[in-house]
PATI-79146 format. One line per 5 residues: number of its first residue (from 1); their letters; for each residue x, y, z of C-alpha. Coordinates in pm, 1 decimal. Layout:
N
NUM) a) X:Y:Z ~ ...
This chain:
299
1) msari) -2314.0:3170.7:3042.0 ~ -2319.6:3182.9:2680.1 ~ -2134.6:3502.4:2606.3 ~ -1797.6:3533.1:2470.4 ~ -1571.7:3693.4:2728.9
6) idgka) -1378.2:3980.1:2543.7 ~ -1011.2:3960.2:2696.0 ~ -909.0:4330.5:2756.7 ~ -593.3:4200.8:2902.3 ~ -471.6:4005.3:2601.3
11) laedl) -574.6:4272.1:2372.1 ~ -381.3:4538.0:2583.6 ~ -69.1:4329.8:2594.7 ~ -76.6:4307.7:2217.1 ~ -102.9:4692.3:2202.4
16) ftkva) 162.9:4746.9:2444.5 ~ 404.3:4523.1:2233.9 ~ 323.4:4724.6:1924.3 ~ 372.7:5045.1:2115.4 ~ 687.8:4942.8:2261.0
21) aeaar) 829.9:4853.2:1927.0 ~ 734.9:5189.3:1803.9 ~ 906.9:5364.4:2083.0 ~ 1219.6:5168.3:2009.0 ~ 1197.4:5259.9:1646.0
26) ltkdh) 1175.8:5631.1:1744.0 ~ 1473.5:5615.3:1980.1 ~ 1685.5:5415.4:1720.2 ~ 1596.9:5600.8:1397.5 ~ 1514.2:5951.5:1514.9
31) gftpg) 1724.2:5976.3:1835.2 ~ 1445.3:6051.3:2109.6 ~ 1250.7:5858.5:2338.0 ~ 877.9:5937.5:2395.6 ~ 822.6:6094.9:2755.7
36) lavvl) 524.8:6107.2:2951.3 ~ 481.4:6339.6:3244.8 ~ 206.2:6259.3:3503.9 ~ 120.7:6524.5:3754.7 ~ -37.1:6407.8:4095.9
41) vgnnp) -202.0:6646.4:4324.2 ~ -230.4:6536.2:4680.9 ~ -267.7:6197.2:4834.1 ~ -571.9:6024.3:4698.9 ~ -488.2:5654.9:4751.2
46) asgiy) -658.4:5528.0:4425.5 ~ -498.2:5819.4:4250.3 ~ -158.9:5713.3:4359.2 ~ -230.4:5343.3:4246.5 ~ -324.4:5461.3:3903.5
51) vrsks) -21.6:5690.8:3880.4 ~ 214.1:5421.2:3974.2 ~ 68.7:5181.7:3709.5 ~ 86.5:5416.2:3432.4 ~ 431.1:5497.5:3510.7
56) mrtva) 542.2:5153.6:3516.0 ~ 393.9:5047.2:3209.9 ~ 551.8:5366.9:3044.5 ~ 887.1:5254.1:3165.3 ~ 820.3:4891.8:3034.5
61) agmra) 721.4:5009.6:2699.4 ~ 1066.1:5185.6:2660.9 ~ 946.9:5553.0:2717.0 ~ 1052.5:5786.6:2969.4 ~ 807.8:5840.6:3278.5
66) tthkl) 824.0:6142.0:3526.2 ~ 580.1:6198.6:3828.5 ~ 530.7:6535.5:3973.9 ~ 380.7:6492.1:4317.5 ~ 232.8:6822.5:4433.2
71) setit) 82.5:6924.2:4772.8 ~ -295.8:6894.2:4837.2 ~ -294.2:7268.8:4933.6 ~ -113.3:7383.8:4608.9 ~ -273.2:7659.8:4458.2
76) eaell) -435.1:7672.3:4099.1 ~ -163.5:7927.7:3990.2 ~ 133.3:7702.9:4107.7 ~ -27.4:7404.7:3938.7 ~ -68.8:7599.6:3624.7
81) rtiqq) 305.4:7692.8:3643.0 ~ 396.8:7322.3:3676.2 ~ 204.2:7260.8:3356.0 ~ 375.1:7564.2:3174.6 ~ 714.9:7411.6:3222.0
86) lnddp) 604.7:7060.2:3113.6 ~ 459.1:7252.8:2784.0 ~ 810.6:7408.7:2747.8 ~ 990.5:7084.1:2811.9 ~ 1112.9:6929.8:2486.1
91) tvhgi) 1175.2:6580.4:2647.3 ~ 799.5:6582.1:2744.0 ~ 549.2:6455.2:2475.1 ~ 256.9:6379.0:2692.9 ~ 111.9:6546.7:2991.1
96) lvqlp) -142.8:6371.3:3207.1 ~ -291.3:6559.7:3521.2 ~ -450.4:6303.8:3733.1 ~ -807.3:6358.3:3825.2 ~ -990.8:6443.5:4075.8
101) lprqi) -799.9:6766.4:4180.9 ~ -868.2:6929.2:4518.8 ~ -1144.5:7167.0:4552.4 ~ -947.7:7476.4:4523.1 ~ -848.4:7415.0:4160.2
106) dphqv) -1069.5:7432.1:3868.6 ~ -1004.1:7116.7:3657.2 ~ -1147.6:7305.4:3322.9 ~ -866.2:7574.9:3382.7 ~ -603.3:7294.0:3418.2
111) iaaid) -690.6:7094.7:3108.8 ~ -717.5:7414.4:2908.2 ~ -368.3:7500.0:3036.1 ~ -221.9:7177.5:2877.8 ~ -68.3:7203.1:2542.3
116) pakdv) -307.7:7024.6:2302.4 ~ -34.9:6853.0:2122.7 ~ 60.7:6698.7:2479.4 ~ -269.8:6628.5:2584.6 ~ -250.0:6244.5:2574.5
121) dgfhp) -586.6:6215.8:2800.4 ~ -757.3:6386.4:2514.9 ~ -945.3:6619.9:2728.6 ~ -840.1:6955.2:2590.4 ~ -1127.8:7144.2:2426.6
126) lnagr) -932.6:7179.8:2113.2 ~ -893.0:6797.1:2079.1 ~ -1245.1:6748.4:2196.8 ~ -1359.5:6994.9:1910.9 ~ -1165.3:6836.3:1641.1
131) laigl) -1301.6:6498.4:1746.4 ~ -1661.3:6633.0:1718.0 ~ -1607.4:6773.0:1366.6 ~ -1416.4:6445.3:1235.7 ~ -1057.9:6564.8:1249.7
136) palvp) -745.2:6398.2:1363.3 ~ -688.8:6443.3:1733.9 ~ -572.0:6284.1:2065.0 ~ -876.3:6084.8:2182.1 ~ -965.8:6008.2:2538.7
141) ctplg) -796.1:5674.4:2643.0 ~ -1102.5:5474.9:2781.6 ~ -1340.5:5539.0:2470.5 ~ -1051.2:5461.3:2232.7 ~ -1026.3:5115.6:2408.9
146) ciala) -1393.2:5072.0:2414.3 ~ -1377.6:5086.1:2042.3 ~ -1101.7:4846.9:1996.9 ~ -1248.5:4579.6:2232.6 ~ -1585.5:4609.4:2022.2
151) rtvha) -1383.6:4575.9:1700.3 ~ -1250.4:4232.2:1834.4 ~ -1618.3:4100.1:1800.2 ~ -1735.7:4295.5:1494.9 ~ -1523.3:4334.0:1180.8
156) slsgl) -1722.6:4667.2:1101.4 ~ -1915.6:4865.8:1348.3 ~ -2111.2:5054.0:1051.2 ~ -2491.9:5027.3:1067.4 ~ -2498.6:4878.8:1417.4
161) davvi) -2726.3:5025.0:1666.3 ~ -2514.7:5156.1:1953.0 ~ -2629.4:5282.2:2288.8 ~ -2391.8:5470.1:2535.4 ~ -2533.6:5488.0:2889.1
166) grsni) -2341.8:5782.5:3029.6 ~ -2270.5:6115.7:2913.6 ~ -1923.7:6248.5:3077.0 ~ -1667.6:6438.3:2898.5 ~ -1426.6:6151.5:2971.9
171) vgkpl) -1606.3:5860.3:2836.7 ~ -1965.8:5899.4:2712.7 ~ -1958.2:6205.6:2489.3 ~ -1616.9:6099.4:2296.5 ~ -1715.7:5757.7:2257.5
176) aqlll) -2048.4:5853.0:2102.6 ~ -1817.3:6064.5:1853.8 ~ -1609.2:5776.2:1783.7 ~ -1897.9:5556.2:1706.4 ~ -2044.7:5804.2:1486.7
181) genat) -1702.4:5814.6:1308.7 ~ -1743.0:5434.3:1260.9 ~ -2089.4:5496.1:1102.1 ~ -2268.4:5338.9:1386.2 ~ -2617.1:5477.7:1488.4
186) vtvah) -2579.0:5610.4:1817.6 ~ -2791.6:5688.1:2102.4 ~ -2669.3:5856.2:2415.3 ~ -2865.9:5789.1:2735.0 ~ -2806.7:5882.2:3117.7
191) srtrg) -2939.3:5861.7:3452.2 ~ -3237.5:6083.9:3373.9 ~ -3335.1:5909.3:3039.3 ~ -3693.9:5773.4:3048.3 ~ -3734.2:5408.6:2970.4
196) lpaia) -3377.6:5331.6:2985.7 ~ -3402.5:4957.9:2985.5 ~ -3596.0:4962.2:2658.0 ~ -3357.2:5181.7:2489.4 ~ -3067.0:4951.6:2585.3
201) rradl) -3257.3:4653.1:2478.8 ~ -3235.7:4813.6:2119.5 ~ -2857.2:4808.0:2125.0 ~ -2621.4:4586.7:1889.2 ~ -2349.6:4747.4:2108.4
206) lfvav) -2424.0:4849.5:2469.9 ~ -2161.6:5067.1:2632.2 ~ -2217.3:5121.4:3010.7 ~ -2036.9:5414.4:3191.6 ~ -2246.2:5563.2:3466.4
211) gvpel) -2067.3:5450.9:3791.4 ~ -2378.7:5243.5:3941.5 ~ -2272.0:4904.3:4066.0 ~ -2461.6:4627.0:3840.2 ~ -2738.8:4870.7:3706.4
216) vkrnw) -2767.5:4691.4:3371.9 ~ -2948.3:4349.3:3429.0 ~ -3037.6:4063.0:3207.7 ~ -3378.4:4214.0:3082.3 ~ -3184.1:4517.2:2944.9
221) ikpga) -3007.3:4309.5:2700.3 ~ -3096.0:4221.4:2333.2 ~ -3003.7:3865.9:2257.5 ~ -2654.8:3850.7:2113.7 ~ -2551.4:4200.7:2178.8
226) tvvdv) -2216.0:4302.2:2281.7 ~ -2186.8:4469.8:2586.5 ~ -1891.3:4704.2:2690.8 ~ -1862.3:4762.1:3073.8 ~ -1669.7:5079.9:3179.6
231) ginrv) -1768.6:5083.6:3531.5 ~ -1546.9:5004.8:3807.1 ~ -1720.2:5007.0:4139.6 ~ -1601.6:4888.6:4491.3 ~ -1898.2:4706.0:4687.6
236) pagdg) -1892.9:4506.9:5014.7 ~ -1828.9:4161.2:4992.1 ~ -1996.9:4028.5:5314.0 ~ -1662.9:3943.0:5468.4 ~ -1553.4:4286.2:5577.8
241) karvv) -1373.0:4335.8:5248.0 ~ -1470.3:4475.1:4914.4 ~ -1520.8:4340.1:4562.5 ~ -1483.9:4512.9:4240.5 ~ -1778.0:4513.5:4006.3
246) gdvaf) -1889.5:4690.8:3681.8 ~ -2201.2:4873.2:3592.6 ~ -2343.9:4545.6:3444.5 ~ -2488.8:4249.2:3638.1 ~ -2207.1:4035.6:3462.6
251) aevae) -2320.7:3690.6:3543.7 ~ -2686.7:3711.5:3427.0 ~ -2607.4:3949.4:3145.4 ~ -2361.2:3706.1:3022.9 ~ -2652.3:3452.8:2988.3
256) vagai) -2806.1:3656.2:2709.8 ~ -2538.4:3883.5:2549.8 ~ -2333.4:3759.0:2263.7 ~ -2006.2:3904.4:2403.7 ~ -1906.9:4103.6:2719.9
261) tpvpg) -1618.4:4265.6:2882.5 ~ -1540.5:4146.2:3247.9 ~ -1464.6:4376.5:3524.2 ~ -1170.9:4375.7:3614.5 ~ -985.6:4263.9:3320.7
266) gvgpm) -1185.4:4436.3:3032.7 ~ -1164.0:4816.3:2970.2 ~ -915.2:4901.5:3240.6 ~ -607.8:4746.5:3084.9 ~ -707.8:4898.2:2739.6
271) tiacl) -739.5:5241.5:2897.1 ~ -347.6:5208.4:3008.4 ~ -235.2:5060.5:2680.8 ~ -428.5:5350.7:2477.6 ~ -244.2:5607.5:2703.5
276) mlntv) 82.5:5454.4:2584.3 ~ -35.8:5479.7:2216.4 ~ -152.2:5848.0:2251.6 ~ 200.9:5915.8:2418.2 ~ 369.7:5772.3:2112.8
281) raaca) 118.1:5940.5:1859.1 ~ 186.8:6266.2:2030.0 ~ 569.3:6235.2:2014.1 ~ 549.2:6147.8:1655.8 ~ 330.3:6452.4:1580.2
286) iagvr) 546.7:6684.0:1775.4 ~ 875.9:6547.9:1611.2 ~ 703.1:6548.8:1259.5 ~ 782.1:6169.4:1208.4 ~ 541.2:5902.9:1059.1
291) ppghe) 282.2:5792.3:1336.9 ~ 203.5:5422.8:1421.7 ~ -95.6:5272.9:1286.0 ~ -284.3:5050.5:1492.7 ~ -643.9:4892.8:1506.7
296) tdhd) -769.0:5193.1:1735.3 ~ -734.3:5440.0:1455.7 ~ -1042.9:5627.4:1439.2 ~ -981.0:5853.1:1139.0
């Protein structure tokens, strides 16, 4: 293994420390504490784990955290009423609706109902549009974390060839917009792209977010490239248990790449840290006070 391992945990802890200091400043100097409200619909075990983790980290950063647990059978109208109540609550600065949602609820309607100023997931069409045209916006947390991780390897991303494998609204598309904002040359590929390995081999920066366990192999990698693996997949471990792997075959790719994120311990911690950062930024914008400046700034 020759690649440098990009330590997402360490970078996330550093960002948490900065966010906590900023939250303390807002409480002391401006008399309010940033508040995050998480809405959890149903009993999905993985969603429950994510929500608890987010809430714990919010409190640890000195912010307010509330969780609204709603029934699996709730109607879309009832969920929208809950969101409107949170939109109107002055103590709530960030609203996150944990996905996926039950079948009877249209996630697009739910996302569109969130006040864009409190949309700390960065999924609202207004925030997506502002990002696309280069205006300041609340940006999806995982892409924001990906850029921060890449910056630990490259002082500037300007002029680098970046390939994003994945075109979701949550990761692939906003990540491509952020990379364009960094003046990288961006290719967006996906499951139907022809000659995908050859396209990946062009990349100085390769971001993989397709949800296919260990899809990317050694021969997909340009020697010395930086590889950021967004995937989190559970696969059989052979002993009746499961192990967590990314979308990149880590051991073999690490022999070719210049730097690589591990799974777990890479993008995941940064996603939650960037959620905390977005909550503080949203609180500052709503209150009309100076926002924090961190290495994840994109504008």
